[in-house]
C-alpha positions, 0 to 999 in steps of 0.5 A, spaced: 500 500 500 502 507 498 500 513 502 498 518 497 496 525 499 493 530 495 494 537 497 489 543 494 489 550 496 482 553 498 479 558 493 486 559 491 486 566 487 482 569 492 486 567 497 492 570 494 489 576 494 487 576 501 494 574 503 496 582 502 490 585 505 489 582 512 482 587 512 479 582 507 480 576 511 472 575 512 470 579 506 467 576 500 472 576 494 472 574 487 477 574 482 475 575 474 477 572 468 482 575 463 478 582 460 474 582 467 469 578 464 466 573 469 468 570 476 473 565 476 474 564 483 470 566 489 472 566 497 467 562 501 464 568 503 462 570 496 460 563 495 455 564 501 452 570 498 450 566 492 455 568 487 456 563 482 462 561 478 462 564 471 457 569 472 459 575 468 461 581 472 456 586 470 451 581 474 455 582 480 457 590 479 451 592 484 454 588 490 461 590 488 458 598 488 455 597 495 461 594 498 458 587 499 464 584 495 471 585 493 472 585 486 479 583 483 482 582 476 486 576 475 493 577 477 497 570 474 504 573 476 502 573 483 498 567 483 504 563 480 509 565 485 504 564 491 503 557 488 511 556 487 511 558 495 506 553 497 509 547 492 516 549 495 513 548 502 510 541 501 517 539 499 520 538 506 515 532 507 517 529 501 521 530 495 516 525 491 511 530 488 507 531 482 504 538 481 498 537 478 495 544 477 497 551 479 493 550 486 494 542 487 499 537 488 500 530 489 505 528 494 507 520 496 509 520 503 510 512 503 517 512 504 516 516 511 513 509 513 516 503 510 523 506 507 524 504 499 520 498 499 512 498 498 511 491 496 506 488 501 506 494 506 500 495 511 500 501 515 500 500 522 496 503 528 502 507 531 504 509 524 496 511 522 497 516 528 504 518 526 500 520 519 495 523 522 500 528 526 504 529 520 497 531 516 495 536 521 502 539 521 502 540 513 495 543 513 497 548 519 504 549 516 502 551 509 497 557 511 502 559 516 508 560 511 504 562 505 498 565 508 494 560 503 489 555 507 489 548 504 485 541 505 489 535 504 486 528 502 490 521 503 489 515 500 492 509 497 491 511 490 491 518 486 484 517 485 482 516 493 487 521 495 482 526 490 476 523 493 479 524 500 480 531 499 473 532 496 470 529 502 475 534 507 472 540 503 465 538 503 465 536 511 469 543 512 475 539 515 482 540 513 484 533 512 481 526 511 484 519 510 481 513 506 487 509 508 482 505 512 479 499 508 473 498 513 471 505 514 472 507 506 465 504 504 462 509 509 465 515 506 465 513 499 457 513 500 457 520 501 461 522 495 457 523 489 459 520 483 459 527 479 465 529 484 469 523 483 476 525 479 475 523 472 468 523 471 466 528 467 459 531 464 459 525 459 460 520 463 456 522 469 450 522 464 452 514 462 453 512 469 447 515 472 443 511 467 446 505 470 443 507 476 450 509 479 450 515 484 456 515 489 463 513 489 461 507 493 457 504 487 463 505 482 467 500 486 462 495 486 462 495 478 466 489 475 473 492 472 473 488 466 465 490 465 467 497 465 473 496 460 468 492 455 463 497 455 467 503 456 474 503 456 481 502 460 480 509 463 474 507 466 476 500 468 482 504 472 478 509 475 474 503 478 480 499 480 483 506 483 477 507 487 478 499 490 485 501 492 489 498 486 494 503 484 494 504 476 497 511 476 504 513 478 506 520 480 509 524 475 514 528 478 516 531 471 510 531 467 510 530 459 511 536 455 505 539 452 504 537 444 502 544 443 503 551 446 497 556 445 497 563 448 491 567 447 488 573 449 481 577 449 482 585 447 480 590 452 477 594 446 476 591 439 482 592 434 482 594 427 489 596 425 494 591 423 499 595 426 496 593 433 494 586 431 502 585 430 503 588 437 499 583 440 501 577 436 508 579 437 507 578 444 503 572 444 509 569 439 514 571 444 511 568 450 510 562 446 517 561 444 519 562 451 515 557 454 518 552 449 525 554 451 523 553 459 520 546 457 526 544 452 522 543 446 521 546 439 515 547 435 515 544 428 509 549 426 505 555 427 498 557 427 495 564 428 488 566 429 484 572 429 477 573 431 471 577 432 466 577 437 461 572 436 456 576 441 456 582 436 452 580 431 451 587 428 458 587 426 461 583 420 464 576 423 470 573 421 475 568 424 480 566 420 486 561 422 492 560 418 498 555 419 505 555 416 510 549 418 517 551 420 523 549 415 527 546 422 523 545 429 525 551 433 524 555 439 527 561 436 523 567 438 526 570 431 523 565 427 517 564 430 516 571 430 517 572 423 512 566 421 507 568 426 507 575 423 507 573 416 501 568 417 497 574 420 498 579 414 496 573 410 489 573 414 488 580 416 482 584 413 481 591 414 475 595 417 473 589 421 473 589 429 477 584 432 476 582 439 481 576 440 488 573 437 491 567 438 498 564 437 499 556 437 506 553 437 504 546 434 507 539 434 512 540 439 518 535 440 524 534 445 529 539 443 535 534 444 531 529 440 530 534 434 537 536 434 539 528 434 535 528 428 537 534 424 540 530 418 533 528 416 532 536 415 534 540 409 538 546 411 534 552 412 536 556 406 533 563 409 537 562 416 544 561 415 547 557 421 551 562 423 545 567 424 541 562 427 547 561 432 548 568 433 540 569 435 540 563 439 546 566 444 542 573 444 536 569 446 539 566 452 542 573 454 535 576 454 532 570 458 537 571 463 536 578 464 529 577 464 529 572 469 534 577 474 530 583 472 523 581 471 519 578 465 518 583 460 523 588 461 527 586 455 522 585 449 522 585 442 520 592 438 514 589 434 511 588 441 510 595 442 511 600 448 503 602 448 499 596 447 492 598 446 490 591 445 491 589 452 486 586 456 482 590 461 484 589 468 481 595 472 481 591 479 488 588 478 492 588 484 500 589 485 505 584 483 507 584 491 512 578 490 515 579 483 516 586 482 520 590 486 516 597 486 510 593 488 513 590 495 508 591 500 510 596 505 508 595 513 506 602 516 
């Protein structure tokens, strides 16, 4: 048996905002999506007011104007840094973790109780007490060190750890365990089947037609029948709920096959020059992500879109794609390609509301380098120029890592970026920008 934990930050984006505003501790706080469109995060107090996830801002503006709810624009630089602090904090209890999302992480605690061998391991009563003490230490230390409240679920599999975490939140406690096989059925009976990890809307409908209502009902289905009538994924879901591990922790998640950077504009954009600034910024960010992940792209796609809600205006949503002569992570080459695509698909006198850059079919950079002989030399970019550009990009990345993202940028991104999404209520970047450091008075 393994001891797998799932540590999840509560109302993460809203909690990040509260960390730097002690007066907001018991206030209702919501965070809006890009362009201040709709609610993407709610504090418990905001949920108590009946504010639903995804509700447009204009529908809660009356509450905001009355002071009943505090509204924040999304500040992803702040949230990413706070997430890093949380993940670094939990590494003190185990180095074997999988960062599953910005606000949750799996953590393997097995080694603390059985060494390196897990075969035939069964946790003892004394070790269970030690685990409970450790769990309570974790859910107390993370908020103390980072200001972010968390919940912890523990189980012998990743799916059961997820289920335990959900049960902890539903019952208003910070910690829940599903390690005990005797107590597990009673607790799984309280978890609705729609709250089980991996059960999406499509599966939920199918399961409900079969009369499956709770997580416990799923454990009673024969795994082989589930595979025959659904797929191996659903079979593994049943086995994991039964306590049979089917998924290992991924300390190094596989690289993404595609990298997309997309934003809605604060105001409609008609000019090609302003669109070029936006696409240049997106292409630059995408290329940087490639270098961070050690991958290269083989093609670039660019899309520009009108607002589907403005039916009174012309609708135009073109998408162009172009292959790269050589797989690359070079901002120079990706930028040239993206702007070339944009100029081909652009039409004047149309109000565009959004643009996107997609870097496609990414592969490991080392693998691509070893297969370089399979590709024809790039006639447009001599090897000497390519090497010079690569050296320059390394220096740019190093400088921005030291000084802050975006301090050095390409001229095509522009200085005055009118396309930027609306962020009327954005908070300072307290932890990543020197001028935004909070001041205690």
